[in-house]
PDB file of N, CA, C and O in Angstrom:
ATOM      1  N   UNK A   1      16.243   3.116 -13.592  1.00  0.00           N
ATOM      2  CA  UNK A   1      17.581   2.629 -13.858  1.00  0.00           C
ATOM      3  C   UNK A   1      17.845   1.397 -12.994  1.00  0.00           C
ATOM      4  O   UNK A   1      17.583   1.420 -11.791  1.00  0.00           O
ATOM      5  N   UNK A   2      18.353   0.334 -13.587  1.00  0.00           N
ATOM      6  CA  UNK A   2      18.655  -0.892 -12.859  1.00  0.00           C
ATOM      7  C   UNK A   2      20.150  -0.946 -12.583  1.00  0.00           C
ATOM      8  O   UNK A   2      20.963  -0.953 -13.508  1.00  0.00           O
ATOM      9  N   UNK A   3      20.503  -0.982 -11.306  1.00  0.00           N
ATOM     10  CA  UNK A   3      21.903  -1.039 -10.889  1.00  0.00           C
ATOM     11  C   UNK A   3      22.192  -2.421 -10.329  1.00  0.00           C
ATOM     12  O   UNK A   3      21.424  -2.937  -9.516  1.00  0.00           O
ATOM     13  N   UNK A   4      23.290  -3.020 -10.755  1.00  0.00           N
ATOM     14  CA  UNK A   4      23.709  -4.323 -10.243  1.00  0.00           C
ATOM     15  C   UNK A   4      24.727  -4.084  -9.138  1.00  0.00           C
ATOM     16  O   UNK A   4      25.675  -3.315  -9.301  1.00  0.00           O
ATOM     17  N   UNK A   5      24.513  -4.764  -7.996  1.00  0.00           N
ATOM     18  CA  UNK A   5      25.368  -4.569  -6.828  1.00  0.00           C
ATOM     19  C   UNK A   5      25.615  -5.920  -6.164  1.00  0.00           C
ATOM     20  O   UNK A   5      24.724  -6.770  -6.125  1.00  0.00           O
ATOM     21  N   UNK A   6      26.817  -6.115  -5.647  1.00  0.00           N
ATOM     22  CA  UNK A   6      27.109  -7.377  -4.949  1.00  0.00           C
ATOM     23  C   UNK A   6      26.444  -7.347  -3.576  1.00  0.00           C
ATOM     24  O   UNK A   6      26.131  -6.282  -3.046  1.00  0.00           O
ATOM     25  N   UNK A   7      26.240  -8.516  -3.021  1.00  0.00           N
ATOM     26  CA  UNK A   7      25.595  -8.582  -1.713  1.00  0.00           C
ATOM     27  C   UNK A   7      26.469  -7.945  -0.635  1.00  0.00           C
ATOM     28  O   UNK A   7      25.949  -7.385   0.331  1.00  0.00           O
ATOM     29  N   UNK A   8      27.789  -8.025  -0.791  1.00  0.00           N
ATOM     30  CA  UNK A   8      28.706  -7.393   0.159  1.00  0.00           C
ATOM     31  C   UNK A   8      28.549  -5.871   0.109  1.00  0.00           C
ATOM     32  O   UNK A   8      28.444  -5.218   1.148  1.00  0.00           O
ATOM     33  N   UNK A   9      28.535  -5.310  -1.113  1.00  0.00           N
ATOM     34  CA  UNK A   9      28.345  -3.868  -1.255  1.00  0.00           C
ATOM     35  C   UNK A   9      26.959  -3.434  -0.772  1.00  0.00           C
ATOM     36  O   UNK A   9      26.797  -2.348  -0.216  1.00  0.00           O
ATOM     37  N   UNK A  10      25.970  -4.292  -0.992  1.00  0.00           N
ATOM     38  CA  UNK A  10      24.613  -3.993  -0.532  1.00  0.00           C
ATOM     39  C   UNK A  10      24.577  -3.872   0.988  1.00  0.00           C
ATOM     40  O   UNK A  10      23.989  -2.936   1.528  1.00  0.00           O
ATOM     41  N   UNK A  11      25.208  -4.821   1.672  1.00  0.00           N
ATOM     42  CA  UNK A  11      25.245  -4.774   3.145  1.00  0.00           C
ATOM     43  C   UNK A  11      25.960  -3.519   3.634  1.00  0.00           C
ATOM     44  O   UNK A  11      25.517  -2.880   4.589  1.00  0.00           O
ATOM     45  N   UNK A  12      27.064  -3.166   2.980  1.00  0.00           N
ATOM     46  CA  UNK A  12      27.855  -2.032   3.433  1.00  0.00           C
ATOM     47  C   UNK A  12      27.194  -0.685   3.142  1.00  0.00           C
ATOM     48  O   UNK A  12      27.467   0.299   3.829  1.00  0.00           O
ATOM     49  N   UNK A  13      26.338  -0.634   2.142  1.00  0.00           N
ATOM     50  CA  UNK A  13      25.725   0.645   1.774  1.00  0.00           C
ATOM     51  C   UNK A  13      24.200   0.574   1.781  1.00  0.00           C
ATOM     52  O   UNK A  13      23.540   1.178   0.935  1.00  0.00           O
ATOM     53  N   UNK A  14      23.652  -0.155   2.727  1.00  0.00           N
ATOM     54  CA  UNK A  14      22.204  -0.358   2.787  1.00  0.00           C
ATOM     55  C   UNK A  14      21.439   0.960   2.882  1.00  0.00           C
ATOM     56  O   UNK A  14      20.435   1.133   2.191  1.00  0.00           O
ATOM     57  N   UNK A  15      21.881   1.874   3.706  1.00  0.00           N
ATOM     58  CA  UNK A  15      21.177   3.150   3.869  1.00  0.00           C
ATOM     59  C   UNK A  15      21.178   3.946   2.564  1.00  0.00           C
ATOM     60  O   UNK A  15      20.159   4.521   2.184  1.00  0.00           O
ATOM     61  N   UNK A  16      22.305   3.977   1.892  1.00  0.00           N
ATOM     62  CA  UNK A  16      22.398   4.709   0.621  1.00  0.00           C
ATOM     63  C   UNK A  16      21.523   4.072  -0.450  1.00  0.00           C
ATOM     64  O   UNK A  16      20.892   4.775  -1.240  1.00  0.00           O
ATOM     65  N   UNK A  17      21.485   2.745  -0.478  1.00  0.00           N
ATOM     66  CA  UNK A  17      20.629   2.041  -1.442  1.00  0.00           C
ATOM     67  C   UNK A  17      19.163   2.338  -1.142  1.00  0.00           C
ATOM     68  O   UNK A  17      18.384   2.603  -2.057  1.00  0.00           O
ATOM     69  N   UNK A  18      18.788   2.295   0.120  1.00  0.00           N
ATOM     70  CA  UNK A  18      17.400   2.585   0.499  1.00  0.00           C
ATOM     71  C   UNK A  18      17.012   3.996   0.092  1.00  0.00           C
ATOM     72  O   UNK A  18      15.911   4.212  -0.416  1.00  0.00           O
ATOM     73  N   UNK A  19      17.893   4.953   0.306  1.00  0.00           N
ATOM     74  CA  UNK A  19      17.610   6.337  -0.104  1.00  0.00           C
ATOM     75  C   UNK A  19      17.440   6.449  -1.614  1.00  0.00           C
ATOM     76  O   UNK A  19      16.529   7.127  -2.090  1.00  0.00           O
ATOM     77  N   UNK A  20      18.313   5.788  -2.366  1.00  0.00           N
ATOM     78  CA  UNK A  20      18.231   5.839  -3.829  1.00  0.00           C
ATOM     79  C   UNK A  20      16.940   5.201  -4.329  1.00  0.00           C
ATOM     80  O   UNK A  20      16.321   5.696  -5.271  1.00  0.00           O
ATOM     81  N   UNK A  21      16.539   4.112  -3.704  1.00  0.00           N
ATOM     82  CA  UNK A  21      15.306   3.428  -4.112  1.00  0.00           C
ATOM     83  C   UNK A  21      14.088   4.287  -3.768  1.00  0.00           C
ATOM     84  O   UNK A  21      13.179   4.432  -4.585  1.00  0.00           O
ATOM     85  N   UNK A  22      14.072   4.851  -2.574  1.00  0.00           N
ATOM     86  CA  UNK A  22      12.909   5.627  -2.141  1.00  0.00           C
ATOM     87  C   UNK A  22      12.815   6.986  -2.827  1.00  0.00           C
ATOM     88  O   UNK A  22      11.727   7.399  -3.230  1.00  0.00           O
ATOM     89  N   UNK A  23      13.929   7.679  -2.962  1.00  0.00           N
ATOM     90  CA  UNK A  23      13.901   9.048  -3.473  1.00  0.00           C
ATOM     91  C   UNK A  23      14.076   9.151  -4.980  1.00  0.00           C
ATOM     92  O   UNK A  23      13.427   9.973  -5.626  1.00  0.00           O
ATOM     93  N   UNK A  24      14.941   8.331  -5.538  1.00  0.00           N
ATOM     94  CA  UNK A  24      15.239   8.416  -6.972  1.00  0.00           C
ATOM     95  C   UNK A  24      14.531   7.337  -7.781  1.00  0.00           C
ATOM     96  O   UNK A  24      14.647   7.290  -9.005  1.00  0.00           O
ATOM     97  N   UNK A  25      13.784   6.453  -7.074  1.00  0.00           N
ATOM     98  CA  UNK A  25      13.048   5.359  -7.729  1.00  0.00           C
ATOM     99  C   UNK A  25      13.966   4.428  -8.517  1.00  0.00           C
ATOM    100  O   UNK A  25      13.583   3.906  -9.564  1.00  0.00           O
ATOM    101  N   UNK A  26      15.175   4.226  -8.008  1.00  0.00           N
ATOM    102  CA  UNK A  26      16.120   3.313  -8.660  1.00  0.00           C
ATOM    103  C   UNK A  26      15.795   1.872  -8.291  1.00  0.00           C
ATOM    104  O   UNK A  26      15.161   1.610  -7.269  1.00  0.00           O
ATOM    105  N   UNK A  27      16.232   0.944  -9.129  1.00  0.00           N
ATOM    106  CA  UNK A  27      16.048  -0.486  -8.904  1.00  0.00           C
ATOM    107  C   UNK A  27      17.434  -1.114  -8.785  1.00  0.00           C
ATOM    108  O   UNK A  27      18.320  -0.838  -9.595  1.00  0.00           O
ATOM    109  N   UNK A  28      17.615  -1.951  -7.781  1.00  0.00           N
ATOM    110  CA  UNK A  28      18.892  -2.634  -7.570  1.00  0.00           C
ATOM    111  C   UNK A  28      18.700  -4.138  -7.693  1.00  0.00           C
ATOM    112  O   UNK A  28      17.783  -4.706  -7.099  1.00  0.00           O
ATOM    113  N   UNK A  29      19.568  -4.779  -8.466  1.00  0.00           N
ATOM    114  CA  UNK A  29      19.634  -6.233  -8.522  1.00  0.00           C
ATOM    115  C   UNK A  29      20.833  -6.642  -7.683  1.00  0.00           C
ATOM    116  O   UNK A  29      21.964  -6.260  -7.985  1.00  0.00           O
ATOM    117  N   UNK A  30      20.592  -7.411  -6.638  1.00  0.00           N
ATOM    118  CA  UNK A  30      21.656  -7.817  -5.720  1.00  0.00           C
ATOM    119  C   UNK A  30      22.137  -9.202  -6.135  1.00  0.00           C
ATOM    120  O   UNK A  30      21.355 -10.145  -6.255  1.00  0.00           O
ATOM    121  N   UNK A  31      23.453  -9.294  -6.352  1.00  0.00           N
ATOM    122  CA  UNK A  31      24.079 -10.524  -6.829  1.00  0.00           C
ATOM    123  C   UNK A  31      24.751 -11.261  -5.675  1.00  0.00           C
ATOM    124  O   UNK A  31      25.358 -10.650  -4.795  1.00  0.00           O
ATOM    125  N   UNK A  32      24.629 -12.584  -5.697  1.00  0.00           N
ATOM    126  CA  UNK A  32      25.317 -13.437  -4.730  1.00  0.00           C
ATOM    127  C   UNK A  32      25.952 -14.578  -5.512  1.00  0.00           C
ATOM    128  O   UNK A  32      25.262 -15.335  -6.195  1.00  0.00           O
ATOM    129  N   UNK A  33      27.259 -14.694  -5.406  1.00  0.00           N
ATOM    130  CA  UNK A  33      28.018 -15.716  -6.130  1.00  0.00           C
ATOM    131  C   UNK A  33      27.726 -15.663  -7.637  1.00  0.00           C
ATOM    132  O   UNK A  33      27.487 -16.686  -8.279  1.00  0.00           O
ATOM    133  N   UNK A  34      27.751 -14.457  -8.168  1.00  0.00           N
ATOM    134  CA  UNK A  34      27.569 -14.192  -9.601  1.00  0.00           C
ATOM    135  C   UNK A  34      26.180 -14.537 -10.127  1.00  0.00           C
ATOM    136  O   UNK A  34      25.993 -14.690 -11.334  1.00  0.00           O
ATOM    137  N   UNK A  35      25.217 -14.659  -9.235  1.00  0.00           N
ATOM    138  CA  UNK A  35      23.833 -14.923  -9.640  1.00  0.00           C
ATOM    139  C   UNK A  35      22.907 -13.910  -8.963  1.00  0.00           C
ATOM    140  O   UNK A  35      23.161 -13.490  -7.834  1.00  0.00           O
ATOM    141  N   UNK A  36      21.840 -13.522  -9.654  1.00  0.00           N
ATOM    142  CA  UNK A  36      20.892 -12.602  -9.024  1.00  0.00           C
ATOM    143  C   UNK A  36      20.234 -13.255  -7.809  1.00  0.00           C
ATOM    144  O   UNK A  36      19.687 -14.353  -7.911  1.00  0.00           O
ATOM    145  N   UNK A  37      20.287 -12.586  -6.674  1.00  0.00           N
ATOM    146  CA  UNK A  37      19.692 -13.112  -5.444  1.00  0.00           C
ATOM    147  C   UNK A  37      18.301 -12.510  -5.214  1.00  0.00           C
ATOM    148  O   UNK A  37      17.349 -13.226  -4.905  1.00  0.00           O
ATOM    149  N   UNK A  38      18.199 -11.195  -5.368  1.00  0.00           N
ATOM    150  CA  UNK A  38      16.912 -10.519  -5.208  1.00  0.00           C
ATOM    151  C   UNK A  38      16.989  -9.126  -5.809  1.00  0.00           C
ATOM    152  O   UNK A  38      18.062  -8.636  -6.161  1.00  0.00           O
ATOM    153  N   UNK A  39      15.825  -8.505  -5.915  1.00  0.00           N
ATOM    154  CA  UNK A  39      15.720  -7.162  -6.481  1.00  0.00           C
ATOM    155  C   UNK A  39      15.147  -6.241  -5.418  1.00  0.00           C
ATOM    156  O   UNK A  39      14.211  -6.604  -4.706  1.00  0.00           O
ATOM    157  N   UNK A  40      15.714  -5.047  -5.314  1.00  0.00           N
ATOM    158  CA  UNK A  40      15.195  -4.022  -4.418  1.00  0.00           C
ATOM    159  C   UNK A  40      14.606  -2.940  -5.309  1.00  0.00           C
ATOM    160  O   UNK A  40      15.306  -2.345  -6.127  1.00  0.00           O
ATOM    161  N   UNK A  41      13.309  -2.691  -5.141  1.00  0.00           N
ATOM    162  CA  UNK A  41      12.644  -1.697  -5.983  1.00  0.00           C
ATOM    163  C   UNK A  41      11.669  -0.889  -5.150  1.00  0.00           C
ATOM    164  O   UNK A  41      11.300  -1.311  -4.054  1.00  0.00           O
ATOM    165  N   UNK A  42      11.241   0.270  -5.649  1.00  0.00           N
ATOM    166  CA  UNK A  42      10.324   1.109  -4.876  1.00  0.00           C
ATOM    167  C   UNK A  42       9.000   0.414  -4.628  1.00  0.00           C
ATOM    168  O   UNK A  42       8.519  -0.351  -5.463  1.00  0.00           O
ATOM    169  N   UNK A  43       8.425   0.685  -3.489  1.00  0.00           N
ATOM    170  CA  UNK A  43       7.124   0.138  -3.120  1.00  0.00           C
ATOM    171  C   UNK A  43       6.047   0.938  -3.821  1.00  0.00           C
ATOM    172  O   UNK A  43       6.036   2.167  -3.760  1.00  0.00           O
ATOM    173  N   UNK A  44       5.141   0.240  -4.488  1.00  0.00           N
ATOM    174  CA  UNK A  44       4.012   0.889  -5.155  1.00  0.00           C
ATOM    175  C   UNK A  44       2.798   0.753  -4.255  1.00  0.00           C
ATOM    176  O   UNK A  44       2.483  -0.348  -3.803  1.00  0.00           O
ATOM    177  N   UNK A  45       2.116   1.853  -3.991  1.00  0.00           N
ATOM    178  CA  UNK A  45       1.023   1.827  -3.029  1.00  0.00           C
ATOM    179  C   UNK A  45      -0.358   1.674  -3.634  1.00  0.00           C
ATOM    180  O   UNK A  45      -1.334   1.676  -2.883  1.00  0.00           O
ATOM    181  N   UNK A  46      -0.503   1.541  -4.947  1.00  0.00           N
ATOM    182  CA  UNK A  46      -1.841   1.397  -5.490  1.00  0.00           C
ATOM    183  C   UNK A  46      -2.368  -0.011  -5.229  1.00  0.00           C
ATOM    184  O   UNK A  46      -1.594  -0.955  -5.067  1.00  0.00           O
ATOM    185  N   UNK A  47      -3.667  -0.137  -5.190  1.00  0.00           N
ATOM    186  CA  UNK A  47      -4.324  -1.382  -4.784  1.00  0.00           C
ATOM    187  C   UNK A  47      -3.950  -2.579  -5.654  1.00  0.00           C
ATOM    188  O   UNK A  47      -3.820  -3.691  -5.143  1.00  0.00           O
ATOM    189  N   UNK A  48      -3.776  -2.372  -6.951  1.00  0.00           N
ATOM    190  CA  UNK A  48      -3.495  -3.493  -7.845  1.00  0.00           C
ATOM    191  C   UNK A  48      -2.175  -4.169  -7.525  1.00  0.00           C
ATOM    192  O   UNK A  48      -2.036  -5.371  -7.754  1.00  0.00           O
ATOM    193  N   UNK A  49      -1.218  -3.447  -7.012  1.00  0.00           N
ATOM    194  CA  UNK A  49       0.105  -4.005  -6.755  1.00  0.00           C
ATOM    195  C   UNK A  49       0.293  -4.491  -5.326  1.00  0.00           C
ATOM    196  O   UNK A  49       1.392  -4.908  -4.963  1.00  0.00           O
ATOM    197  N   UNK A  50      -0.747  -4.447  -4.514  1.00  0.00           N
ATOM    198  CA  UNK A  50      -0.599  -4.870  -3.122  1.00  0.00           C
ATOM    199  C   UNK A  50      -0.402  -6.381  -3.004  1.00  0.00           C
ATOM    200  O   UNK A  50       0.325  -6.839  -2.122  1.00  0.00           O
ATOM    201  N   UNK A  51      -1.035  -7.152  -3.872  1.00  0.00           N
ATOM    202  CA  UNK A  51      -0.859  -8.601  -3.845  1.00  0.00           C
ATOM    203  C   UNK A  51       0.238  -8.993  -4.816  1.00  0.00           C
ATOM    204  O   UNK A  51       0.300  -8.473  -5.930  1.00  0.00           O
ATOM    205  N   UNK A  52       1.087  -9.893  -4.407  1.00  0.00           N
ATOM    206  CA  UNK A  52       2.141 -10.390  -5.283  1.00  0.00           C
ATOM    207  C   UNK A  52       1.536 -11.267  -6.364  1.00  0.00           C
ATOM    208  O   UNK A  52       0.495 -11.883  -6.134  1.00  0.00           O
ATOM    209  N   UNK A  53       2.152 -11.345  -7.533  1.00  0.00           N
ATOM    210  CA  UNK A  53       1.634 -12.235  -8.577  1.00  0.00           C
ATOM    211  C   UNK A  53       1.540 -13.668  -8.072  1.00  0.00           C
ATOM    212  O   UNK A  53       2.461 -14.166  -7.424  1.00  0.00           O
ATOM    213  N   UNK A  54       0.439 -14.321  -8.365  1.00  0.00           N
ATOM    214  CA  UNK A  54       0.246 -15.697  -7.923  1.00  0.00           C
ATOM    215  C   UNK A  54      -0.453 -15.822  -6.584  1.00  0.00           C
ATOM    216  O   UNK A  54      -0.882 -16.914  -6.211  1.00  0.00           O
ATOM    217  N   UNK A  55      -0.574 -14.715  -5.852  1.00  0.00           N
ATOM    218  CA  UNK A  55      -1.237 -14.744  -4.549  1.00  0.00           C
ATOM    219  C   UNK A  55      -2.621 -14.151  -4.693  1.00  0.00           C
ATOM    220  O   UNK A  55      -2.826 -13.214  -5.464  1.00  0.00           O
ATOM    221  N   UNK A  56      -3.570 -14.695  -3.954  1.00  0.00           N
ATOM    222  CA  UNK A  56      -4.929 -14.181  -3.952  1.00  0.00           C
ATOM    223  C   UNK A  56      -5.377 -13.998  -2.507  1.00  0.00           C
ATOM    224  O   UNK A  56      -4.972 -14.745  -1.616  1.00  0.00           O
ATOM    225  N   UNK A  57      -6.210 -12.999  -2.294  1.00  0.00           N
ATOM    226  CA  UNK A  57      -6.743 -12.764  -0.965  1.00  0.00           C
ATOM    227  C   UNK A  57      -7.792 -13.819  -0.663  1.00  0.00           C
ATOM    228  O   UNK A  57      -8.789 -13.932  -1.376  1.00  0.00           O
ATOM    229  N   UNK A  58      -7.573 -14.586   0.384  1.00  0.00           N
ATOM    230  CA  UNK A  58      -8.516 -15.634   0.756  1.00  0.00           C
ATOM    231  C   UNK A  58      -9.628 -15.065   1.626  1.00  0.00           C
ATOM    232  O   UNK A  58     -10.810 -15.283   1.358  1.00  0.00           O
ATOM    233  N   UNK A  59      -9.251 -14.346   2.656  1.00  0.00           N
ATOM    234  CA  UNK A  59     -10.220 -13.750   3.572  1.00  0.00           C
ATOM    235  C   UNK A  59      -9.713 -12.362   3.934  1.00  0.00           C
ATOM    236  O   UNK A  59      -8.543 -12.186   4.276  1.00  0.00           O
ATOM    237  N   UNK A  60     -10.595 -11.387   3.857  1.00  0.00           N
ATOM    238  CA  UNK A  60     -10.240 -10.014   4.212  1.00  0.00           C
ATOM    239  C   UNK A  60     -10.777  -9.726   5.607  1.00  0.00           C
ATOM    240  O   UNK A  60     -11.989  -9.624   5.797  1.00  0.00           O
ATOM    241  N   UNK A  61      -9.885  -9.595   6.581  1.00  0.00           N
ATOM    242  CA  UNK A  61     -10.286  -9.361   7.961  1.00  0.00           C
ATOM    243  C   UNK A  61     -10.447  -7.877   8.287  1.00  0.00           C
ATOM    244  O   UNK A  61     -10.763  -7.528   9.424  1.00  0.00           O
ATOM    245  N   UNK A  62     -10.236  -7.005   7.309  1.00  0.00           N
ATOM    246  CA  UNK A  62     -10.287  -5.574   7.587  1.00  0.00           C
ATOM    247  C   UNK A  62     -11.694  -5.016   7.617  1.00  0.00           C
ATOM    248  O   UNK A  62     -11.905  -3.934   8.165  1.00  0.00           O
ATOM    249  N   UNK A  63     -12.675  -5.719   7.042  1.00  0.00           N
ATOM    250  CA  UNK A  63     -14.031  -5.180   6.989  1.00  0.00           C
ATOM    251  C   UNK A  63     -14.906  -5.817   8.066  1.00  0.00           C
ATOM    252  O   UNK A  63     -15.862  -6.526   7.754  1.00  0.00           O
ATOM    253  N   UNK A  64     -14.583  -5.566   9.314  1.00  0.00           N
ATOM    254  CA  UNK A  64     -15.322  -6.171  10.412  1.00  0.00           C
ATOM    255  C   UNK A  64     -16.327  -5.245  11.049  1.00  0.00           C
ATOM    256  O   UNK A  64     -17.138  -5.685  11.865  1.00  0.00           O
ATOM    257  N   UNK A  65     -16.297  -3.956  10.695  1.00  0.00           N
ATOM    258  CA  UNK A  65     -17.212  -3.007  11.317  1.00  0.00           C
ATOM    259  C   UNK A  65     -16.957  -2.909  12.804  1.00  0.00           C
ATOM    260  O   UNK A  65     -15.805  -2.893  13.240  1.00  0.00           O
ATOM    261  N   UNK A  66     -18.018  -2.844  13.588  1.00  0.00           N
ATOM    262  CA  UNK A  66     -17.878  -2.756  15.042  1.00  0.00           C
ATOM    263  C   UNK A  66     -17.529  -4.102  15.655  1.00  0.00           C
ATOM    264  O   UNK A  66     -16.881  -4.178  16.698  1.00  0.00           O
ATOM    265  N   UNK A  67     -17.969  -5.160  14.991  1.00  0.00           N
ATOM    266  CA  UNK A  67     -17.700  -6.502  15.487  1.00  0.00           C
ATOM    267  C   UNK A  67     -16.279  -6.902  15.105  1.00  0.00           C
ATOM    268  O   UNK A  67     -15.923  -6.824  13.929  1.00  0.00           O
ATOM    269  N   UNK A  68     -15.486  -7.312  16.030  1.00  0.00           N
ATOM    270  CA  UNK A  68     -14.093  -7.685  15.778  1.00  0.00           C
ATOM    271  C   UNK A  68     -13.955  -9.193  15.644  1.00  0.00           C
ATOM    272  O   UNK A  68     -14.494  -9.944  16.457  1.00  0.00           O
ATOM    273  N   UNK A  69     -13.237  -9.635  14.625  1.00  0.00           N
ATOM    274  CA  UNK A  69     -12.912 -11.037  14.474  1.00  0.00           C
ATOM    275  C   UNK A  69     -14.069 -11.901  14.002  1.00  0.00           C
ATOM    276  O   UNK A  69     -15.195 -11.430  13.844  1.00  0.00           O
ATOM    277  N   UNK A  70     -13.770 -13.172  13.780  1.00  0.00           N
ATOM    278  CA  UNK A  70     -14.777 -14.154  13.377  1.00  0.00           C
ATOM    279  C   UNK A  70     -14.556 -15.415  14.197  1.00  0.00           C
ATOM    280  O   UNK A  70     -13.505 -15.607  14.809  1.00  0.00           O
ATOM    281  N   UNK A  71     -15.560 -16.258  14.194  1.00  0.00           N
ATOM    282  CA  UNK A  71     -15.434 -17.494  14.963  1.00  0.00           C
ATOM    283  C   UNK A  71     -14.509 -18.462  14.234  1.00  0.00           C
ATOM    284  O   UNK A  71     -14.324 -18.365  13.021  1.00  0.00           O
ATOM    285  N   UNK A  72     -13.942 -19.378  14.974  1.00  0.00           N
ATOM    286  CA  UNK A  72     -13.061 -20.384  14.388  1.00  0.00           C
ATOM    287  C   UNK A  72     -13.819 -21.239  13.380  1.00  0.00           C
ATOM    288  O   UNK A  72     -13.257 -21.642  12.361  1.00  0.00           O
ATOM    289  N   UNK A  73     -15.080 -21.518  13.655  1.00  0.00           N
ATOM    290  CA  UNK A  73     -15.894 -22.334  12.747  1.00  0.00           C
ATOM    291  C   UNK A  73     -16.087 -21.629  11.404  1.00  0.00           C
ATOM    292  O   UNK A  73     -15.989 -22.254  10.348  1.00  0.00           O
ATOM    293  N   UNK A  74     -16.363 -20.324  11.450  1.00  0.00           N
ATOM    294  CA  UNK A  74     -16.552 -19.557  10.218  1.00  0.00           C
ATOM    295  C   UNK A  74     -15.241 -19.491   9.418  1.00  0.00           C
ATOM    296  O   UNK A  74     -15.257 -19.589   8.191  1.00  0.00           O
ATOM    297  N   UNK A  75     -14.128 -19.329  10.105  1.00  0.00           N
ATOM    298  CA  UNK A  75     -12.826 -19.315   9.444  1.00  0.00           C
ATOM    299  C   UNK A  75     -12.540 -20.661   8.791  1.00  0.00           C
ATOM    300  O   UNK A  75     -12.070 -20.710   7.655  1.00  0.00           O
ATOM    301  N   UNK A  76     -12.818 -21.750   9.494  1.00  0.00           N
ATOM    302  CA  UNK A  76     -12.582 -23.089   8.967  1.00  0.00           C
ATOM    303  C   UNK A  76     -13.413 -23.329   7.704  1.00  0.00           C
ATOM    304  O   UNK A  76     -12.909 -23.868   6.719  1.00  0.00           O
ATOM    305  N   UNK A  77     -14.683 -22.929   7.737  1.00  0.00           N
ATOM    306  CA  UNK A  77     -15.551 -23.102   6.569  1.00  0.00           C
ATOM    307  C   UNK A  77     -15.040 -22.289   5.383  1.00  0.00           C
ATOM    308  O   UNK A  77     -15.049 -22.769   4.250  1.00  0.00           O
ATOM    309  N   UNK A  78     -14.598 -21.069   5.641  1.00  0.00           N
ATOM    310  CA  UNK A  78     -14.075 -20.226   4.570  1.00  0.00           C
ATOM    311  C   UNK A  78     -12.801 -20.829   3.978  1.00  0.00           C
ATOM    312  O   UNK A  78     -12.599 -20.777   2.764  1.00  0.00           O
ATOM    313  N   UNK A  79     -11.947 -21.396   4.817  1.00  0.00           N
ATOM    314  CA  UNK A  79     -10.718 -22.028   4.332  1.00  0.00           C
ATOM    315  C   UNK A  79     -11.035 -23.247   3.476  1.00  0.00           C
ATOM    316  O   UNK A  79     -10.408 -23.456   2.437  1.00  0.00           O
ATOM    317  N   UNK A  80     -12.001 -24.053   3.905  1.00  0.00           N
ATOM    318  CA  UNK A  80     -12.406 -25.231   3.126  1.00  0.00           C
ATOM    319  C   UNK A  80     -12.981 -24.811   1.772  1.00  0.00           C
ATOM    320  O   UNK A  80     -12.666 -25.419   0.750  1.00  0.00           O
ATOM    321  N   UNK A  81     -13.814 -23.783   1.762  1.00  0.00           N
ATOM    322  CA  UNK A  81     -14.409 -23.278   0.524  1.00  0.00           C
ATOM    323  C   UNK A  81     -13.304 -22.785  -0.419  1.00  0.00           C
ATOM    324  O   UNK A  81     -13.348 -23.059  -1.618  1.00  0.00           O
ATOM    325  N   UNK A  82     -12.328 -22.068   0.111  1.00  0.00           N
ATOM    326  CA  UNK A  82     -11.207 -21.566  -0.687  1.00  0.00           C
ATOM    327  C   UNK A  82     -10.394 -22.725  -1.252  1.00  0.00           C
ATOM    328  O   UNK A  82      -9.990 -22.702  -2.415  1.00  0.00           O
ATOM    329  N   UNK A  83     -10.158 -23.735  -0.423  1.00  0.00           N
ATOM    330  CA  UNK A  83      -9.380 -24.893  -0.862  1.00  0.00           C
ATOM    331  C   UNK A  83     -10.075 -25.629  -2.003  1.00  0.00           C
ATOM    332  O   UNK A  83      -9.423 -26.048  -2.959  1.00  0.00           O
ATOM    333  N   UNK A  84     -11.392 -25.789  -1.907  1.00  0.00           N
ATOM    334  CA  UNK A  84     -12.141 -26.440  -2.981  1.00  0.00           C
ATOM    335  C   UNK A  84     -12.080 -25.649  -4.281  1.00  0.00           C
ATOM    336  O   UNK A  84     -11.978 -26.219  -5.367  1.00  0.00           O
ATOM    337  N   UNK A  85     -12.146 -24.324  -4.152  1.00  0.00           N
ATOM    338  CA  UNK A  85     -12.185 -23.458  -5.334  1.00  0.00           C
ATOM    339  C   UNK A  85     -10.806 -23.345  -6.006  1.00  0.00           C
ATOM    340  O   UNK A  85     -10.717 -23.388  -7.233  1.00  0.00           O
ATOM    341  N   UNK A  86      -9.748 -23.205  -5.225  1.00  0.00           N
ATOM    342  CA  UNK A  86      -8.415 -22.936  -5.788  1.00  0.00           C
ATOM    343  C   UNK A  86      -7.432 -24.094  -5.658  1.00  0.00           C
ATOM    344  O   UNK A  86      -6.323 -24.032  -6.189  1.00  0.00           O
ATOM    345  N   UNK A  87      -7.833 -25.142  -4.959  1.00  0.00           N
ATOM    346  CA  UNK A  87      -6.960 -26.322  -4.874  1.00  0.00           C
ATOM    347  C   UNK A  87      -5.952 -26.220  -3.868  1.00  0.00           C
ATOM    348  O   UNK A  87      -5.156 -27.144  -3.696  1.00  0.00           O
TER     349      UNK A  87
END
């Protein structure tokens, strides 16, 4: 269910809105000056929805094993390669 709420009402009832979004899976469209400002919706935890549309993972730092981090040179090369590929 999509509920439209003013930004003033959103500020005043933030806890209640958060509960409704988390527990009842409701969606809120927050209006500012009679225009949609943003949408509050439940967080989806599956892998496909982790990246926002239009964003791509450039470098994944989570798979480092026992070795932590990478050198600045390796990071720079990876950034240049990404820039050439995606502009």
